[in-house]
ZADO-1210 file (C-alpha; in nm, 4 decimals, padded with zeros to 6 digits):
<atoms>
<atom x="03.5593" y="-02.1099" z="-18.7357" code="MET" pos="1"/>
<atom x="03.3191" y="-02.3852" z="-18.6619" code="ALA" pos="2"/>
<atom x="03.2974" y="-02.5251" z="-18.3265" code="GLU" pos="3"/>
<atom x="03.4951" y="-02.8442" z="-18.2469" code="LEU" pos="4"/>
<atom x="03.3771" y="-03.1477" z="-18.0676" code="ARG" pos="5"/>
<atom x="03.6383" y="-03.2923" z="-17.8059" code="GLU" pos="6"/>
<atom x="03.7710" y="-03.4816" z="-18.0709" code="ASP" pos="7"/>
<atom x="03.8791" y="-03.2151" z="-18.2878" code="GLY" pos="8"/>
<atom x="03.6100" y="-03.2795" z="-18.5680" code="THR" pos="9"/>
<atom x="03.3789" y="-02.9979" z="-18.6392" code="PRO" pos="10"/>
<atom x="03.0239" y="-02.9681" z="-18.4764" code="LYS" pos="11"/>
<atom x="02.7403" y="-02.9854" z="-18.7367" code="GLN" pos="12"/>
<atom x="02.3683" y="-02.8990" z="-18.7202" code="ALA" pos="13"/>
<atom x="02.2844" y="-03.1876" z="-18.5427" code="GLY" pos="14"/>
<atom x="01.9780" y="-03.4261" z="-18.5508" code="PHE" pos="15"/>
<atom x="01.7168" y="-03.1200" z="-18.4435" code="PHE" pos="16"/>
<atom x="01.9054" y="-02.8187" z="-18.5746" code="GLY" pos="17"/>
<atom x="01.9686" y="-02.5538" z="-18.3231" code="GLN" pos="18"/>
<atom x="01.7742" y="-02.5482" z="-18.0135" code="LEU" pos="19"/>
<atom x="01.7782" y="-02.2822" z="-17.7448" code="SER" pos="20"/>
<atom x="01.8943" y="-02.3867" z="-17.4123" code="ARG" pos="21"/>
<atom x="01.6577" y="-02.3388" z="-17.1209" code="ALA" pos="22"/>
<atom x="01.9201" y="-02.2868" z="-16.8535" code="ASP" pos="23"/>
<atom x="01.9188" y="-01.9262" z="-16.8826" code="GLY" pos="24"/>
<atom x="02.2457" y="-01.9273" z="-17.0793" code="SER" pos="25"/>
<atom x="02.1252" y="-01.7558" z="-17.4129" code="ASN" pos="26"/>
<atom x="02.3186" y="-02.0409" z="-17.5875" code="GLN" pos="27"/>
<atom x="02.2054" y="-02.3129" z="-17.8484" code="VAL" pos="28"/>
<atom x="02.2911" y="-02.6490" z="-17.8677" code="SER" pos="29"/>
<atom x="02.2807" y="-02.8806" z="-18.1647" code="THR" pos="30"/>
<atom x="02.4343" y="-03.2122" z="-18.0304" code="GLU" pos="31"/>
<atom x="02.5823" y="-03.2166" z="-17.6698" code="LEU" pos="32"/>
<atom x="02.8388" y="-03.4985" z="-17.7159" code="SER" pos="33"/>
<atom x="02.9649" y="-03.7248" z="-17.4538" code="VAL" pos="34"/>
<atom x="03.2457" y="-04.0132" z="-17.4302" code="GLU" pos="35"/>
<atom x="03.1450" y="-04.3522" z="-17.3161" code="ALA" pos="36"/>
<atom x="03.2985" y="-04.7224" z="-17.4129" code="ASP" pos="37"/>
<atom x="03.5796" y="-04.5190" z="-17.6037" code="GLY" pos="38"/>
<atom x="03.3415" y="-04.3676" z="-17.8377" code="MET" pos="39"/>
<atom x="03.2253" y="-04.0008" z="-17.8811" code="LEU" pos="40"/>
<atom x="02.8509" y="-03.9620" z="-17.9660" code="PHE" pos="41"/>
<atom x="02.5615" y="-03.7054" z="-17.9337" code="PRO" pos="42"/>
<atom x="02.3019" y="-03.7296" z="-17.6717" code="LEU" pos="43"/>
<atom x="02.0430" y="-03.5162" z="-17.8473" code="MET" pos="44"/>
<atom x="01.9010" y="-03.8124" z="-18.1073" code="VAL" pos="45"/>
<atom x="01.5688" y="-03.8670" z="-18.2581" code="PRO" pos="46"/>
<atom x="01.4876" y="-04.1095" z="-18.0136" code="THR" pos="47"/>
<atom x="01.4508" y="-03.8828" z="-17.6988" code="LEU" pos="48"/>
<atom x="01.1206" y="-03.8123" z="-17.5624" code="SER" pos="49"/>
<atom x="01.0200" y="-03.4298" z="-17.5220" code="LYS" pos="50"/>
<atom x="01.0954" y="-03.4738" z="-17.1506" code="GLN" pos="51"/>
<atom x="01.4518" y="-03.6352" z="-17.2128" code="GLU" pos="52"/>
<atom x="01.5139" y="-03.3442" z="-17.4619" code="LEU" pos="53"/>
<atom x="01.3918" y="-03.0920" z="-17.2280" code="ASP" pos="54"/>
<atom x="01.6302" y="-03.2397" z="-16.9387" code="PHE" pos="55"/>
<atom x="01.9290" y="-03.1681" z="-17.1845" code="LEU" pos="56"/>
<atom x="01.8438" y="-02.8488" z="-17.2739" code="LEU" pos="57"/>
<atom x="01.7835" y="-02.7337" z="-16.9032" code="THR" pos="58"/>
<atom x="02.0439" y="-02.8705" z="-16.7106" code="ASN" pos="59"/>
<atom x="02.4230" y="-02.7726" z="-16.7466" code="PRO" pos="60"/>
<atom x="02.5789" y="-03.0457" z="-16.9914" code="PRO" pos="61"/>
<atom x="02.7670" y="-03.2857" z="-16.7059" code="ASP" pos="62"/>
<atom x="02.8335" y="-03.6277" z="-16.8366" code="PRO" pos="63"/>
<atom x="02.8084" y="-03.7335" z="-16.4778" code="GLN" pos="64"/>
<atom x="02.4530" y="-03.6421" z="-16.4452" code="LYS" pos="65"/>
<atom x="02.3094" y="-03.7743" z="-16.7496" code="ILE" pos="66"/>
<atom x="02.0094" y="-04.0155" z="-16.6603" code="PRO" pos="67"/>
<atom x="02.0627" y="-04.3385" z="-16.7760" code="GLU" pos="68"/>
<atom x="01.7792" y="-04.3736" z="-17.0059" code="PRO" pos="69"/>
<atom x="01.9029" y="-04.0692" z="-17.1849" code="ILE" pos="70"/>
<atom x="02.2728" y="-04.2081" z="-17.2205" code="LEU" pos="71"/>
<atom x="02.1307" y="-04.5621" z="-17.3181" code="MET" pos="72"/>
<atom x="01.9332" y="-04.4251" z="-17.6074" code="LYS" pos="73"/>
<atom x="02.2021" y="-04.2203" z="-17.7160" code="ALA" pos="74"/>
<atom x="02.4484" y="-04.5131" z="-17.7061" code="MET" pos="75"/>
<atom x="02.1953" y="-04.7519" z="-17.8948" code="GLU" pos="76"/>
<atom x="02.1408" y="-04.4568" z="-18.1560" code="HIS" pos="77"/>
<atom x="02.5145" y="-04.3906" z="-18.2103" code="ALA" pos="78"/>
<atom x="02.5970" y="-04.8264" z="-18.2491" code="TYR" pos="79"/>
<atom x="02.2953" y="-04.8367" z="-18.5111" code="GLN" pos="80"/>
<atom x="02.4657" y="-04.5534" z="-18.6854" code="ARG" pos="81"/>
<atom x="02.8042" y="-04.7004" z="-18.6837" code="GLN" pos="82"/>
<atom x="02.6529" y="-05.0381" z="-18.8002" code="GLN" pos="83"/>
<atom x="02.5113" y="-04.8534" z="-19.1169" code="GLN" pos="84"/>
<atom x="02.8593" y="-04.7318" z="-19.1896" code="GLY" pos="85"/>
<atom x="02.7510" y="-04.3617" z="-19.0666" code="LYS" pos="86"/>
<atom x="02.9001" y="-04.1370" z="-18.8125" code="SER" pos="87"/>
<atom x="02.7203" y="-04.1297" z="-18.5017" code="ALA" pos="88"/>
<atom x="02.6701" y="-03.7857" z="-18.5396" code="PHE" pos="89"/>
<atom x="02.4035" y="-03.5955" z="-18.7860" code="TRP" pos="90"/>
<atom x="02.5864" y="-03.5275" z="-19.1196" code="GLU" pos="91"/>
<atom x="02.5070" y="-03.2505" z="-19.3787" code="PRO" pos="92"/>
<atom x="02.2748" y="-03.4024" z="-19.6372" code="GLY" pos="93"/>
<atom x="02.0669" y="-03.6005" z="-19.3825" code="GLU" pos="94"/>
<atom x="01.7247" y="-03.4981" z="-19.2938" code="PRO" pos="95"/>
<atom x="01.6615" y="-03.2996" z="-18.9683" code="GLN" pos="96"/>
<atom x="01.4061" y="-03.4356" z="-18.7038" code="PHE" pos="97"/>
<atom x="01.1307" y="-03.2276" z="-18.5529" code="SER" pos="98"/>
<atom x="01.1309" y="-03.1665" z="-18.1561" code="VAL" pos="99"/>
<atom x="00.9442" y="-03.4370" z="-18.0318" code="PRO" pos="100"/>
<atom x="00.6055" y="-03.3237" z="-17.8787" code="GLN" pos="101"/>
<atom x="00.5781" y="-03.6164" z="-17.6188" code="GLU" pos="102"/>
</atoms>
């Protein structure tokens, strides 16, 4: 059975595909979602820098400890997708992105 998000919808491959966590857990992450302003959205979005993405993959997923720049980029990305009539989350059939190098 597919993993589910907090709202009960199935998790997908995410904007970057499966990325290995660097926190020693031997797990992979695809989207790391949080809820803010009544909306559930992914934190791992294509607008993040390499340093921001590394932070998410290195630290335990704790919504209270997400740096504001990461949260703001993720929220803005989610709002833009919703304005286009899309889910905040990556959906099958959409292109995936390369991990940022900078």
